[in-house]
SERO-215551 format. One line per field, with one value per residue: residue number from 1; residue in one letter; x, y, z of N, C-alpha, C, O in turn. Coordinates in Angstrom, 1 decimal. Each point is the difference from the previous one (the first is absolute). Layout:
SERO-215551
k	c(NUM ...);
r	c(A ...);
neast	c(X ...);
nnorth	c(Y ...);
nup	c(Z ...);
caeast	c(X ...);
canorth	c(Y ...);
caup	c(Z ...);
ceast	c(X ...);
cnorth	c(Y ...);
cup	c(Z ...);
oeast	c(X ...);
onorth	c(Y ...);
oup	c(Z ...);
***
This chain:
SERO-215551
k	c(1 2 3 4 5 6 7 8 9 10 11 12 13 14 15 16 17 18 19 20 21 22 23 24 25 26 27 28 29 30 31 32 33 34 35 36 37 38 39 40 41 42 43 44 45 46 47 48 49 50 51 52 53 54 55 56 57 58 59 60 61 62 63 64 65 66 67 68 69 70 71 72 73);
r	c(M D D Q I S V R L P A A L G R T L R R R S R H L G R R T S E I V R L A L E T F L E E Q S P A Q A R P A T R V E H L I G S L A S G R P D L A E R H R);
neast	c(40.2 1.6 0.6 -2.0 2.0 -1.8 1.9 -1.4 1.3 0.6 -0.8 -0.4 -2.1 -1.6 -0.1 -1.0 -2.2 -0.9 -0.2 -1.6 -2.0 -0.3 -0.6 -2.2 -0.7 -0.9 -1.1 -0.9 -0.5 1.7 0.5 -1.3 0.5 1.8 -0.3 -0.9 1.3 1.4 -0.8 -0.4 1.8 0.6 -1.2 1.8 -1.8 0.6 -0.5 -2.0 0.4 -0.7 -1.4 -2.1 -1.0 -0.7 -1.7 -0.1 -1.6 -2.1 0.6 -0.8 -1.5 1.9 -1.0 0.5 -2.2 0.8 0.6 -1.4 -0.2 1.8 -0.6 0.0 -2.1);
nnorth	c(-1.1 1.6 -1.9 0.7 0.0 -0.4 1.1 -1.2 1.9 -2.0 1.2 -1.4 -0.9 1.3 0.0 -1.7 0.0 1.3 -0.7 -1.6 0.9 1.0 -1.3 -0.6 1.7 -0.7 -0.4 1.8 1.5 1.4 1.7 1.8 1.4 1.4 1.9 1.7 1.3 1.5 2.0 1.5 1.2 1.7 1.7 0.3 -0.1 1.2 2.1 -0.1 -0.4 -1.3 -1.6 0.8 -0.3 -2.1 0.8 2.2 -0.3 0.1 -1.3 1.5 -1.5 0.6 -1.9 0.1 0.3 -2.0 0.3 0.7 2.1 0.4 -0.4 1.4 -0.6);
nup	c(145.8 0.1 1.0 0.7 1.1 1.3 0.4 1.3 0.1 0.8 1.7 1.8 0.0 0.9 2.2 1.1 0.1 1.5 2.1 0.5 0.5 2.0 1.8 0.1 1.2 1.9 -1.9 1.0 -1.5 -0.5 1.3 -0.2 -1.7 0.3 1.2 -1.1 -1.3 1.0 0.6 -1.6 -0.4 1.4 -0.7 -1.3 -1.4 -1.8 0.3 -1.0 -2.2 1.7 -0.8 0.0 2.0 0.0 -1.1 0.6 1.6 -0.9 1.7 1.5 0.8 1.0 -0.8 -2.2 0.0 0.3 -2.1 1.6 -0.8 1.3 2.2 -1.7 0.2);
caeast	c(0.2 0.5 -0.8 0.5 -0.6 0.5 0.3 0.4 1.1 0.4 1.0 1.3 0.2 0.1 1.4 1.0 -0.2 0.5 1.4 0.5 -0.2 1.1 1.3 0.1 -0.3 -1.2 -1.3 -0.7 -1.0 0.8 0.4 -1.2 -0.3 1.0 -0.4 -1.3 0.3 0.7 -1.0 -1.0 0.7 0.2 -1.2 -0.7 -0.3 1.2 0.9 -0.7 0.5 1.4 1.0 0.4 0.8 1.4 0.2 1.4 1.0 -0.1 1.1 1.2 0.9 0.6 0.0 1.2 -0.4 -0.2 -1.4 -0.6 -0.7 0.9 0.0 -1.2 0.1);
canorth	c(1.1 -0.5 0.2 0.9 -0.2 0.9 -0.8 0.7 -0.6 0.5 1.0 -0.5 -0.7 1.0 0.6 -1.0 -0.1 1.2 -0.1 -1.0 0.5 1.0 -0.7 -0.8 0.8 -0.5 0.5 -0.8 -0.8 -1.1 -0.9 -0.7 -1.0 -1.1 -0.7 -0.7 -1.1 -1.0 -0.7 -0.8 -1.2 -0.9 -0.5 -0.7 -1.4 -0.8 0.2 -0.5 -1.3 0.0 -0.5 1.0 1.0 -0.6 -0.7 0.2 -0.7 -1.4 -0.7 0.8 -0.4 -1.4 -0.6 -0.8 -1.4 -0.4 -0.1 -1.3 -0.5 -0.4 -1.4 -0.5 -1.1);
caup	c(0.9 1.3 1.2 0.9 1.3 1.1 1.2 1.2 0.7 1.3 -0.1 0.0 -1.2 -1.0 0.1 -0.5 -1.4 -0.6 0.1 -0.9 -1.4 -0.3 0.0 -1.3 -1.2 -0.7 0.5 1.0 -0.7 -0.6 1.1 0.5 -1.0 0.1 1.2 -0.2 -0.9 0.8 1.0 -0.7 -0.5 1.1 0.4 -1.1 0.4 -0.3 1.1 1.3 0.2 0.7 -0.9 -1.0 0.7 0.2 -1.3 -0.4 0.9 -0.1 -0.7 0.0 1.1 -0.1 1.3 0.2 -0.2 -1.4 -0.5 0.3 -1.2 -1.1 -0.2 -0.5 -0.8);
ceast	c(0.5 -1.0 0.7 -0.7 0.6 0.2 0.4 1.1 0.1 1.1 1.4 0.3 0.2 1.3 1.0 0.0 0.6 1.6 0.7 -0.1 1.1 1.4 0.2 -0.2 -1.1 -1.3 -0.6 -0.9 0.7 0.4 -1.2 -0.4 0.9 -0.3 -1.2 0.2 0.7 -0.9 -0.9 0.7 0.3 -1.2 -0.8 -0.2 1.2 1.0 -0.5 0.5 1.4 1.1 0.4 0.9 1.5 0.4 1.5 1.0 -0.1 1.1 1.3 1.0 0.5 0.0 1.3 -0.3 -0.1 -1.4 -0.5 -0.7 0.9 -0.1 -1.4 0.2 -0.3);
cnorth	c(-0.6 0.3 1.0 -0.2 1.0 -0.9 0.9 -0.8 0.6 1.0 -0.5 -0.7 1.0 0.7 -0.9 -0.1 1.2 0.1 -1.0 0.5 1.0 -0.7 -0.8 0.8 -0.5 0.6 -0.9 -1.0 -1.2 -1.1 -0.8 -1.0 -1.2 -0.9 -0.9 -1.2 -1.1 -0.8 -0.9 -1.2 -1.0 -0.7 -0.8 -1.5 -1.0 0.1 -0.5 -1.4 0.0 -0.5 1.0 1.0 -0.5 -0.7 0.2 -0.7 -1.5 -0.6 0.8 -0.4 -1.4 -0.5 -0.7 -1.5 -0.2 0.0 -1.4 -0.6 -0.4 -1.5 -0.5 -1.1 0.3);
cup	c(1.3 1.1 0.9 1.4 0.9 1.2 1.1 0.7 1.4 -0.2 -0.1 -1.4 -1.2 0.0 -0.5 -1.5 -0.7 0.1 -0.9 -1.4 -0.3 -0.1 -1.3 -1.2 -0.8 0.6 1.1 -0.7 -0.6 1.1 0.5 -1.1 0.1 1.2 -0.1 -0.9 0.7 0.9 -0.8 -0.6 1.1 0.4 -1.1 0.3 -0.3 1.2 1.3 0.3 0.6 -1.0 -1.0 0.6 0.1 -1.3 -0.4 0.8 -0.2 -0.9 0.0 1.0 -0.2 1.5 0.3 -0.2 -1.5 -0.4 0.1 -1.2 -1.1 -0.3 -0.4 -1.0 -1.4);
oeast	c(-0.6 -0.7 1.3 -1.2 1.1 -0.8 0.8 -0.2 -0.2 0.9 0.8 1.2 0.8 0.6 0.9 1.0 0.7 0.7 1.0 0.9 0.6 0.8 1.1 0.3 -0.1 0.1 0.2 -0.2 -0.5 -0.1 0.1 -0.4 -0.5 0.0 -0.1 -0.5 -0.4 0.0 -0.2 -0.6 -0.2 0.0 -1.1 0.8 0.2 0.6 0.7 0.0 0.9 1.1 1.2 0.9 0.9 1.0 0.6 1.2 1.0 0.1 0.9 1.1 -0.7 0.5 0.3 1.0 -0.4 -0.9 0.5 -0.3 -0.5 0.3 -0.5 1.1 0.1);
onorth	c(-1.0 1.0 0.0 -0.1 0.6 -0.9 0.9 -1.2 1.2 -0.1 0.4 0.1 -0.2 0.3 0.4 0.0 -0.1 0.3 0.4 -0.2 -0.1 0.3 0.0 -0.4 0.1 0.5 -1.3 -1.1 -1.2 -1.2 -1.1 -1.1 -1.2 -1.2 -1.1 -1.1 -1.2 -1.2 -1.1 -1.1 -1.2 -1.1 -0.5 -0.5 -0.9 -1.0 -0.2 -0.4 0.7 0.6 0.1 0.6 0.8 -0.7 -1.0 -0.2 -0.7 0.4 -0.4 0.6 -0.9 0.6 -0.4 -0.7 0.8 -0.2 -0.9 -1.2 -0.4 -0.4 -0.9 -0.2 -0.9);
oup	c(0.5 0.0 0.1 0.0 -0.2 0.3 -0.1 0.3 0.1 -0.9 -0.9 -0.5 -0.9 -1.0 -0.7 -0.7 -1.0 -0.9 -0.7 -0.8 -1.1 -0.9 -0.6 -1.1 -1.2 1.1 -0.1 0.5 0.0 -0.2 0.3 0.4 -0.1 -0.1 0.4 0.2 -0.2 0.1 0.5 -0.1 -0.2 0.6 0.2 0.8 0.8 0.3 1.0 1.2 -0.6 0.0 -0.4 -0.7 0.0 0.1 -0.5 -0.4 0.3 -1.2 -0.7 0.1 -0.6 0.9 1.2 0.0 -0.7 0.9 -0.7 -0.1 -1.1 -1.1 0.6 -0.5 -0.9);
***
């Protein structure tokens, strides 16, 4: 069975949520679920490590210098 919670939102946030809901054609509960999933994924222990956050960038840049490790014995 799915869990159900109640959340109190400041008036301005509630208006923004309803406006966005109408604009996207999605239920407010769906938008809240997506936002919560995104937040929890970003806060996961794997994401807490700085290297994990830039993992996709590691090795993606060229310095213009030759590979110094090429002259191995």
